[in-house]
C-alpha positions as CSV (number, residue, x, y, z in Angstrom):
1,X,93.4,59.3,107.6
2,X,94.6,62.9,107.5
3,X,95.8,63.8,104.0
4,X,96.9,67.4,104.8
5,X,95.6,70.9,105.4
6,X,92.9,71.7,102.9
7,X,92.5,75.4,103.4
8,X,93.2,78.4,105.7
9,X,90.2,80.6,106.7
10,X,90.7,84.3,107.2
11,X,88.1,86.7,108.4
12,X,88.2,90.2,106.8
13,X,86.4,93.5,107.0
14,X,86.6,94.3,103.2
15,X,86.4,91.2,101.1
16,X,86.8,92.9,97.8
17,X,90.0,94.6,98.9
18,X,91.3,91.3,100.4
19,X,90.5,89.2,97.2
20,X,92.4,91.9,95.2
21,X,95.3,91.7,97.6
22,X,95.6,87.9,97.6
23,X,95.3,87.7,93.8
24,X,97.9,90.4,93.1
25,X,100.3,89.5,95.9
26,X,100.3,85.7,95.7
27,X,98.4,84.7,92.5
28,X,95.3,83.3,94.2
29,X,92.3,82.9,91.9
30,X,88.7,82.4,92.9
31,X,87.4,78.8,92.7
32,X,83.9,80.2,92.2
33,X,84.0,84.0,91.3
34,X,80.5,84.5,92.9
35,X,81.6,83.0,96.2
36,X,78.9,82.2,98.7
37,X,76.8,83.9,101.4
38,X,74.2,83.3,104.1
39,X,71.7,85.5,105.9
40,X,71.2,85.8,109.6
41,X,68.8,83.1,110.8
42,X,70.3,80.3,108.6
43,X,70.3,77.6,111.3
44,X,72.5,75.2,109.4
45,X,75.3,77.8,108.9
46,X,75.0,78.9,112.6
47,X,75.5,75.2,113.5
48,X,78.5,74.7,111.2
49,X,80.3,77.8,112.2
50,X,79.1,77.6,115.9
51,X,78.0,81.2,115.8
52,X,74.3,81.9,116.6
53,X,72.8,84.7,114.5
54,X,75.7,84.7,112.0
55,X,75.5,86.2,108.5
56,X,78.5,86.2,106.1
57,X,79.7,86.1,102.6
58,X,82.8,84.2,101.6
59,X,84.9,83.0,98.8
60,X,87.4,80.2,98.2
61,X,90.6,81.1,96.5
62,X,93.3,78.7,95.2
63,X,97.0,79.0,94.4
64,X,98.9,75.9,93.5
65,X,97.9,73.2,96.0
66,X,96.7,75.7,98.6
67,X,93.2,77.0,99.3
68,X,92.4,80.2,101.2
69,X,88.9,80.9,102.3
70,X,87.9,84.5,103.0
71,X,84.9,85.4,105.2
72,X,83.3,88.8,105.7
73,X,80.8,88.6,108.5
74,X,78.0,91.1,108.8
75,X,76.7,89.6,112.0
76,X,77.3,89.3,114.8
77,X,79.6,92.3,115.3
78,X,83.2,91.5,116.3
79,X,84.4,91.6,119.9
80,X,87.5,93.5,118.9
81,X,88.6,95.4,115.8
82,X,92.2,94.6,116.6
83,X,93.7,91.7,114.5
84,X,95.4,88.9,116.4
85,X,99.2,89.3,117.0
86,X,101.8,86.5,117.0
87,X,101.6,86.1,120.8
88,X,97.8,85.8,121.0
89,X,96.2,82.4,121.4
90,X,94.7,80.7,118.4
91,X,95.7,80.7,114.7
92,X,97.9,83.6,114.3
93,X,99.5,83.4,110.8
94,X,100.1,81.4,107.7
95,X,103.4,81.1,105.8
96,X,104.1,81.7,102.2
97,X,107.2,80.0,100.8
98,X,109.1,82.1,98.2
99,X,112.1,81.5,96.0
100,X,113.6,85.1,95.8
101,X,112.7,86.8,99.1
102,X,114.2,90.2,98.3
103,X,112.3,90.4,95.0
104,X,109.1,88.8,96.5
105,X,109.0,91.2,99.5
106,X,109.3,94.2,97.1
107,X,106.3,92.8,95.2
108,X,104.3,92.2,98.3
109,X,105.0,95.8,99.6
110,X,103.8,97.1,96.2
111,X,100.6,95.1,96.7
112,X,100.0,96.7,100.2
113,X,101.7,94.3,102.6
114,X,103.7,96.0,105.3
115,X,106.7,94.8,107.3
116,X,107.0,97.7,109.8
117,X,110.2,98.9,108.2
118,X,111.9,95.6,108.9
119,X,113.9,93.3,106.6
120,X,114.0,89.5,106.6
121,X,116.3,87.6,108.9
122,X,118.7,85.0,107.5
123,X,118.7,82.2,110.2
124,X,120.8,80.0,108.0
125,X,118.3,77.3,107.1
126,X,115.6,79.9,106.3
127,X,115.3,83.6,105.5
128,X,112.1,84.8,107.1
129,X,109.9,87.7,108.3
130,X,106.4,88.2,109.5
131,X,104.4,90.9,107.7
132,X,100.8,92.2,107.6
133,X,98.2,92.1,104.9
134,X,96.0,95.3,104.4
135,X,93.8,94.4,107.4
136,X,96.6,93.4,109.8
137,X,96.5,89.6,109.4
138,X,99.9,88.1,109.9
139,X,101.6,86.4,107.0
140,X,105.1,84.9,107.3
141,X,107.3,85.1,104.2
142,X,110.1,82.5,104.0
143,X,112.7,81.2,101.7
144,X,114.2,77.9,102.7
145,X,117.8,77.0,102.0
146,X,118.6,74.1,99.7
147,X,118.6,70.8,101.6
148,X,116.4,72.1,104.4
149,X,114.4,69.4,106.0
150,X,111.1,71.3,105.7
151,X,111.3,72.7,102.2
152,X,108.2,72.4,100.1
153,X,110.1,70.2,97.7
154,X,110.1,67.6,100.5
155,X,106.3,67.3,100.4
156,X,105.0,64.3,98.5
157,X,101.4,63.5,97.8
158,X,100.1,60.3,99.6
159,X,100.3,57.2,97.5
C-alpha cells in the first residue's frame, strides 16, 4: 500500500549553502545534523543509487510532514552544470504551499530565492509562481483558495 511521498531528493553543489537556504526559507531542520556520507568504491551505495563509482554526502531535513534529502556528489562529475528547467524530462520541481504569498515571497527573496523579476499569477483557485533556489533548482510557491479541491487541508492521514 502506498502511504504517500516520503521525501524529495535534491542534488546540490554546495550543501552547506543549501541547508542554510532551506532552513531559513522554509523552516526545514536536520533530522541528523551530521548527515551521512560514502566514499567512492562503496559497492552497496553504488547499487542503491545505481551510479558506479559514486561518492557523496547527504542530509535529511524535515519541515512539518515533509522530508527533503540533499545530496552533494563528489563523484562522478556531473554531465551538465545546468539545472533542469520545467520543460526538461524527469523531476523538475517541488511545490511549497503558503498562506500569505506576498509576504512569503518577500521572505524567500530575502533568503536568496529568485523569481526572475516576476510576480505570482492569480489563477482563481490558486496563486502561484515558479522560482529558483540559490543553485537554480525549481520551486513552485502556491497559495490555494479556500475550498480548493487540492488544498493541504484536504489531506488526511490513512486510517
